C-alpha positions in Angstrom: -64.3 -18.6 -31.5 -62.6 -21.3 -33.4 -65.0 -20.4 -36.3 -63.9 -16.8 -36.2 -60.3 -17.7 -36.0 -60.5 -20.0 -39.0 -62.4 -17.3 -40.9 -59.7 -14.7 -40.1 -57.0 -17.1 -41.1 -58.8 -17.4 -44.5 -58.9 -13.6 -45.0 -55.3 -13.4 -44.0 -54.0 -16.1 -46.1 -56.2 -15.1 -49.2 -55.1 -11.5 -48.6 -58.9 -10.4 -48.4 -60.6 -7.5 -46.9 -63.2 -8.3 -44.3 -65.8 -7.0 -46.7 -64.6 -9.4 -49.3 -65.4 -12.5 -46.8 -68.8 -11.0 -46.5 -69.4 -11.0 -50.2 -68.6 -14.9 -50.6 -71.1 -17.6 -50.6 -70.0 -20.7 -48.7 -71.2 -22.6 -51.6 -68.5 -21.0 -53.6 -65.6 -22.3 -51.4 -63.6 -25.0 -53.0 -60.6 -27.0 -52.1 -58.5 -26.9 -55.3 -54.9 -26.2 -56.5 -53.5 -27.1 -53.1 -55.7 -24.3 -51.1 -59.1 -23.1 -50.6 -60.5 -21.1 -53.4 -63.5 -18.7 -53.5 -64.9 -15.9 -55.6 -66.4 -12.8 -54.0 -69.7 -11.8 -55.8 -68.6 -8.1 -55.2 -65.5 -6.3 -53.9 -64.3 -2.8 -53.5 -62.9 -3.1 -57.0 -65.2 -5.6 -58.7 -68.8 -6.5 -59.0 -72.0 -6.0 -61.1 -72.0 -2.2 -60.4 -68.2 -1.8 -61.4 -68.6 -3.7 -64.7 -66.1 -6.4 -63.5 -66.5 -10.1 -62.8 -66.0 -11.9 -59.4 -62.7 -11.5 -58.0 -61.0 -14.7 -57.2 -59.3 -15.5 -53.7 -57.1 -18.4 -52.9 -55.5 -19.5 -49.6 -52.7 -22.2 -49.5 -53.5 -25.5 -47.7 -50.7 -25.2 -45.2 -49.9 -21.5 -44.7 -48.1 -22.0 -41.5 -46.5 -25.5 -41.7 -47.0 -27.5 -38.5 -49.4 -25.0 -36.8 -52.8 -25.2 -38.7 -53.5 -28.9 -39.2 -56.6 -29.4 -41.5 -57.3 -25.7 -41.4 -59.6 -25.5 -44.5 -61.4 -29.0 -44.0 -62.3 -27.6 -40.5 -63.4 -24.3 -41.8 -65.6 -25.9 -44.5 -67.0 -28.3 -42.0 -67.9 -25.2 -39.8 -69.6 -23.4 -42.7 -71.6 -26.5 -43.6 -72.7 -26.9 -39.9 -74.1 -23.4 -39.9 -76.2 -24.4 -42.9 -77.9 -22.3 -45.5 -74.8 -22.5 -47.6 -76.7 -20.4 -50.2 -76.3 -17.4 -48.0 -74.1 -14.7 -49.7 -71.6 -14.1 -46.8 -69.2 -16.2 -44.8 -69.3 -14.8 -41.4 -72.7 -14.8 -39.7 -73.6 -12.7 -36.6 -73.0 -14.5 -33.4 -76.2 -15.0 -31.2 -76.5 -12.8 -28.2 -76.0 -15.8 -25.8 -72.8 -17.0 -27.9 -74.1 -20.4 -28.6 -75.0 -20.2 -32.3 -75.4 -17.7 -35.1 -78.3 -15.6 -36.5 -78.2 -15.9 -40.2 -77.4 -12.3 -41.2 -74.0 -11.0 -42.0 -71.9 -10.1 -39.1 -71.1 -6.4 -38.9 -67.5 -5.1 -39.0 -67.9 -3.5 -35.4 -69.3 -6.9 -34.0 -66.6 -9.0 -35.7 -63.8 -6.6 -34.5 -65.1 -6.7 -30.8 -65.5 -10.5 -31.2 -61.9 -10.9 -32.5 -60.3 -8.5 -30.1 -62.1 -10.6 -27.2 -60.6 -13.8 -28.6 -57.0 -12.2 -28.7 -57.6 -11.0 -25.2 -58.6 -14.5 -24.0 -55.4 -15.8 -25.7 -53.2 -13.3 -23.7 -52.3 -11.2 -26.6 -50.8 -7.8 -25.3 -53.4 -4.9 -25.0 -51.3 -2.6 -27.1 -51.3 -5.3 -30.0 -55.1 -5.8 -29.7 -55.7 -2.0 -29.8 -53.8 -1.8 -33.1 -55.6 -4.7 -34.7 -58.3 -3.8 -37.2 -60.3 -6.0 -39.6 -58.6 -4.0 -42.4 -55.1 -5.1 -41.2 -55.9 -8.6 -42.2 -55.3 -7.7 -45.9 -51.8 -6.5 -45.3 -50.5 -9.1 -43.0 -48.9 -11.3 -45.6 -47.4 -8.5 -47.6 -46.0 -7.1 -44.2 -44.5 -10.4 -43.2 -42.9 -10.7 -46.8 -41.4 -7.1 -46.4 -39.9 -8.2 -43.0 -38.5 -11.3 -44.7 -36.8 -9.0 -47.5 -39.1 -10.2 -50.4 -38.9 -7.8 -53.4 -41.3 -5.0 -53.9 -42.8 -6.3 -57.1 -43.5 -9.7 -55.2 -45.2 -7.8 -52.3 -47.2 -5.8 -54.8 -48.5 -9.0 -56.2 -49.2 -10.5 -52.9 -51.0 -7.5 -51.7 -53.1 -7.2 -54.9 -52.0 -3.6 -55.1 -52.1 -1.7 -58.5 -48.9 0.1 -58.0 -45.5 -1.0 -56.8 -45.1 2.1 -54.5 -47.9 0.5 -52.3 -45.7 -2.2 -51.2 -43.2 0.0 -49.5 
């Protein structure tokens, strides 16, 4: 469960879609520029079939000061412990008995069930859990910025949106 939570934190902080994380090889994760950097070999808007190069992602080292500790060092250690760092996805399929992983990409439906189960174990309200989707990770940071009164153009940048009206 800690592995999944760290993975979700990376997606949220890097403003990445769930599928983006499934198109990043662990060997491409690097701690640099005060955060964890990676490049997805394909995304909704980039990749070999779209004629565009890899899309970079970056998550700051201490996204929530005082709460996460060595989040990315732990995440990199977790990725290394799974092995097969040449795989082309970050989140493997959990084994049926829950004590390891199957070296295949974790499907969206399985990851969502797993994540909602973790939230339930943490005592999160059922309505909040029901509203949580894997797609919602990408808008978490821009939504927090909106709630803090951050300008529309900055939210557009944070959300990686192509037009400013997407930020509102």
